C-alpha positions in Angstrom: -0.3 0.1 0.1 2.8 2.1 0.6 4.5 1.5 -2.4 1.1 2.3 -4.0 0.8 6.0 -2.5 4.4 6.9 -3.6 3.5 5.7 -7.3 0.8 7.9 -6.7 2.4 10.5 -5.7 5.1 10.4 -7.7 2.9 10.5 -11.0 1.0 13.8 -9.3 4.0 15.9 -9.4 5.1 14.8 -12.8 1.6 15.8 -14.3 2.2 18.8 -12.4 5.6 19.8 -13.9 4.4 18.9 -17.4 1.5 21.4 -17.1 3.5 24.0 -15.4 6.1 23.6 -18.4 3.3 23.8 -20.8 2.1 26.7 -19.7 5.1 28.7 -19.8 5.8 27.4 -23.1 2.5 29.4 -24.1 3.6 32.7 -23.3 5.8 33.5 -26.6 2.8 34.6 -28.5 2.3 38.0 -29.8 -1.3 39.5 -29.5 -0.5 43.1 -30.6 0.2 45.3 -34.1 4.2 45.2 -32.8 5.9 42.4 -30.8 7.9 45.5 -29.1 5.6 47.9 -27.2 9.0 49.3 -25.2 12.2 50.5 -26.6 14.3 47.7 -26.0 18.1 47.9 -24.8 20.4 46.9 -27.7 21.2 43.4 -26.2 17.2 42.7 -26.3 16.8 43.6 -29.8 17.8 40.6 -31.4 16.1 38.4 -29.1 12.5 40.1 -29.4 13.3 39.6 -33.5 12.6 35.7 -32.9 9.0 35.8 -31.7 6.9 34.4 -34.5 4.1 36.4 -35.7 0.6 36.3 -35.0 -1.3 33.5 -37.0 -2.9 35.1 -39.8 -1.1 38.6 -39.9 1.4 39.9 -42.2 5.0 39.8 -40.8 7.4 42.5 -41.6 10.9 42.4 -40.1 12.3 45.9 -39.7 16.0 45.9 -39.8 17.8 49.4 -38.9 21.8 50.3 -39.0 21.6 50.2 -34.8 20.2 51.3 -31.7 22.8 53.7 -30.0 21.2 56.8 -31.0 17.7 58.2 -30.3 17.2 58.9 -34.3 16.7 54.6 -34.1 14.1 55.0 -31.5 12.1 57.9 -33.4 12.3 55.5 -36.3 10.8 52.9 -34.2 8.1 54.9 -33.0 7.0 55.8 -36.4 7.2 51.8 -37.5 5.0 51.0 -35.0 2.3 53.5 -35.7 2.1 52.4 -38.9 2.1 48.9 -37.9 -0.9 49.4 -36.0 -2.5 51.5 -38.5 -2.0 49.0 -41.0 -2.5 46.2 -38.8 0.8 44.3 -39.7 2.9 42.4 -37.5 6.6 44.0 -37.2 9.6 43.4 -35.3 12.4 46.3 -34.8 16.0 45.3 -34.8 19.6 46.3 -35.1 23.0 45.9 -34.4 24.8 47.4 -31.5 26.7 49.5 -33.3 26.6 51.1 -36.6 29.9 49.5 -37.6 28.8 45.6 -37.3 27.8 45.0 -41.0 28.3 41.4 -40.3 25.8 41.4 -37.5 23.1 43.3 -39.6 23.8 40.8 -42.5 23.4 37.9 -39.6 20.0 39.5 -39.2 18.8 39.8 -42.5 19.7 36.4 -42.8 17.8 35.0 -40.1 14.7 37.1 -40.7 14.5 35.5 -44.3 14.6 32.2 -42.5 11.2 33.5 -41.0 9.7 33.6 -44.8 8.2 36.8 -44.2 5.7 38.8 -46.2 8.1 41.8 -46.7 11.4 43.6 -45.3 11.9 47.1 -44.2 16.0 47.5 -44.4 18.2 50.3 -43.3 21.3 48.9 -45.0 24.9 49.5 -42.9 26.4 48.2 -46.2 24.5 48.4 -49.4 26.9 46.1 -51.6 27.6 43.4 -48.6 23.6 43.2 -48.3 23.0 42.9 -52.4 23.0 38.9 -52.5 20.7 38.4 -49.7 18.3 41.1 -51.4 18.5 38.7 -54.6 17.6 35.8 -52.3 14.6 38.0 -51.2 13.8 38.6 -54.5 13.7 35.4 -56.0 11.4 34.1 -52.7 9.2 36.9 -53.9 9.5 38.9 -50.4 9.3 42.8 -51.3 12.6 44.8 -49.9 11.6 48.5 -48.6 14.7 50.5 -48.1 14.7 53.1 -45.4 17.3 55.6 -44.3 19.7 54.3 -46.7 18.9 53.4 -50.3 20.7 50.2 -51.5 22.4 50.4 -54.6 20.5 47.4 -55.7 17.1 47.2 -58.4 15.8 44.9 -55.7 13.7 47.2 -53.3 10.5 48.3 -54.3 10.9 51.8 -52.8 12.9 53.8 -50.3 11.6 56.1 -47.8 14.5 58.5 -47.0 15.8 61.9 -46.5 17.3 63.3 -49.6 21.1 63.0 -48.0 22.8 65.3 -50.8 20.6 68.1 -51.1 20.4 67.8 -47.0 24.2 68.0 -46.8 24.4 70.4 -49.3 22.1 73.1 -47.4 24.4 72.2 -44.1 27.7 73.5 -46.6 25.8 76.4 -47.2 25.6 77.6 -43.6 28.8 76.4 -42.7 30.1 78.8 -45.5 27.9 81.9 -44.6 28.8 81.2 -41.2 32.7 80.8 -41.6 32.5 84.2 -44.2 33.2 81.9 -46.9 36.7 81.0 -46.6 39.0 79.1 -44.5 39.7 75.5 -43.3 37.1 73.1 -42.4 36.9 69.4 -42.0 34.3 66.4 -41.9 33.4 63.8 -39.4 31.0 61.3 -41.4 29.9 58.0 -39.8 30.6 55.4 -42.8 31.6 55.5 -46.1 29.8 52.1 -47.3 26.1 53.2 -46.4 24.1 55.4 -48.7 23.7 57.9 -45.8 27.4 58.2 -45.7 28.7 58.7 -48.9 25.8 61.2 -50.0 26.4 63.2 -46.7 29.8 63.5 -47.6 29.4 63.8 -51.2 26.6 66.1 -50.7 28.6 68.9 -48.8 31.9 68.2 -50.3 30.7 69.2 -53.9 28.8 71.9 -52.5 32.0 73.3 -51.0 34.0 72.8 -53.9 31.6 73.9 -56.6 30.1 76.8 -54.8 33.3 78.0 -52.4 36.5 78.4 -53.8 38.3 80.1 -50.8 37.1 77.2 -48.7 39.8 74.1 -48.1 38.3 71.0 -46.7 41.4 69.8 -44.6 40.5 66.2 -43.8 37.4 63.8 -43.8 37.3 61.2 -41.0 35.2 58.0 -40.4 34.1 57.6 -36.9 31.2 54.5 -37.2 28.8 56.7 -35.8 30.2 55.9 -32.3 31.2 59.8 -30.4 33.8 58.2 -28.4 35.7 57.4 -31.6 34.5 60.4 -33.2 36.1 62.7 -30.6 39.4 61.2 -31.1 39.3 61.6 -34.9 38.1 65.2 -34.4 41.0 65.7 -31.8 43.6 64.3 -34.0 42.4 66.7 -36.9 42.1 70.0 -34.7 45.3 69.1 -33.4 47.2 68.4 -37.0 45.4 71.7 -38.0 44.7 74.3 -35.4 43.7 76.8 -38.0 40.1 75.0 -38.7 37.3 77.4 -38.7 34.3 74.7 -38.8 33.5 71.1 -39.0 30.5 68.9 -39.8 29.5 66.1 -38.1 27.2 63.9 -40.5 25.0 62.4 -38.1 24.4 62.1 -34.6 27.3 60.3 -32.9 29.8 62.2 -35.3 28.5 65.7 -34.4 28.6 64.7 -30.5 31.8 63.6 -31.0 33.2 66.8 -32.9 31.6 69.0 -30.0 33.3 66.7 -27.2 36.8 67.3 -29.5 36.0 70.9 -29.4 35.4 71.0 -25.9 38.4 69.2 -24.7 40.9 71.4 -26.8 38.8 74.6 -25.7 38.1 75.4 -29.3 35.4 78.1 -28.3 35.1 79.6 -31.6 34.9 76.6 -33.7 31.7 76.5 -36.0 30.3 72.9 -35.3 27.3 71.9 -37.9 25.4 68.6 -36.9 22.9 66.1 -38.3 19.9 64.8 -36.5 18.8 65.8 -32.9 19.2 64.0 -30.0 19.4 65.6 -26.5 23.0 66.6 -26.5 23.0 68.0 -29.6 19.8 70.6 -29.0 20.9 71.4 -25.5 24.2 72.4 -27.7 22.5 74.4 -30.0 20.4 76.2 -27.3 23.7 77.3 -25.6 25.4 78.3 -28.8 28.1 75.5 -29.0 27.0 74.0 -31.9 25.5 76.6 -34.9 22.8 74.3 -35.9 22.3 71.2 -37.7 19.9 69.4 -40.4 17.0 67.7 -38.8 15.2 64.3 -40.8 11.6 63.4 -40.0 12.7 60.1 -38.5 9.1 59.2 -37.2 8.2 59.6 -40.9 11.0 57.7 -42.1 9.9 54.8 -39.9 6.0 55.2 -40.1 6.6 55.2 -44.6 8.9 52.1 -44.6 6.3 50.2 -42.9 3.6 51.8 -44.9 5.2 51.2 -48.2 5.9 47.2 -47.3 2.0 46.8 -46.2 1.1 48.3 -49.6 3.6 46.2 -51.7 2.3 43.0 -50.0 -1.1 44.2 -51.0 0.3 44.7 -54.5 -0.4 48.0 -54.1 2.1 50.3 -56.4 4.5 52.3 -54.4 6.6 55.1 -55.7 10.1 54.6 -56.3 11.2 56.8 -53.7 9.8 58.8 -51.1 11.1 61.7 -49.9 10.8 62.0 -46.2 11.8 65.6 -46.2 14.5 67.9 -44.1 14.9 71.3 -42.3 17.9 73.5 -41.0 17.6 74.2 -37.5 19.0 76.4 -34.7 18.3 78.3 -31.8 16.1 80.6 -33.5 13.9 78.1 -35.2 13.9 75.3 -33.2 11.0 75.8 -31.1 8.8 76.5 -34.0 5.7 74.6 -35.0 7.5 73.2 -38.0 10.8 72.1 -36.7 9.8 71.1 -32.6 7.9 68.0 -33.9 10.8 66.9 -35.9 13.3 66.9 -32.9 13.7 64.2 -30.6 15.2 63.8 -27.4 
């Protein structure tokens, strides 16, 4: 009899354990328009992308360049807004650093393995992702580019700022602020993405074409990392003490230039940035930065998902979607036009 009671007790415990394990395994599903309602830490971003799409819902992975800048969090907000509006399932992910091209390629490959209905991609290296874009095309998966275009005819559209025109405007502002003569330099996030190439070329070409008395003494690439950009900017300023102006081509680059100017006590250095974020906004209010170009990151995220949803339905989309840009400084940053485009 004692043996029978022991056997029953053991059986009961086994059944209870199985029920508990089954309950734990059933909590991974998603029930909303997006799978990430809260902003994830970089380490959590890839993990959240493993969650399966809700049954019967269109699934669109959105792969950004990174998570270290507030710009991408604003893009994420726009993507989530469109996902809710168009009733599609998205995941939003990106590597920890914008220098991690291989990591982004791994994310794109993993996303394709889940057989999504469409993909939105901001490529870190437009050439490196080309083979995977061809794979998406062979599987009839529409690809939408955002922020950065891709050197390929695979994407059905790209939602982005006209970065060449935006950087040309930054060059005009720089020329105006330094009296149309003198030495200047650039810190650019990379020379592999379309944003890096276009912002560099847009700025440089405008200076060369319109301002012959301005000399560009150096261009360096900081990977969008503010610490690396700080070191590069310091090296330039030490090698060329007469530099009058400095252009930082994205948030991390601009913060690096600001840090270098502060460390070397270059109070008169004219610094122009790109994007916003709290540090740039504070620097412009205080006068440490002359101004910057702002994009519409929420609009970029929104249109990337909207265009992907449209493509899934077979609807036509324009080959490119210009999401706009504006110059802002302390005279207009609180205006009704500019304030909504700035993010902290």
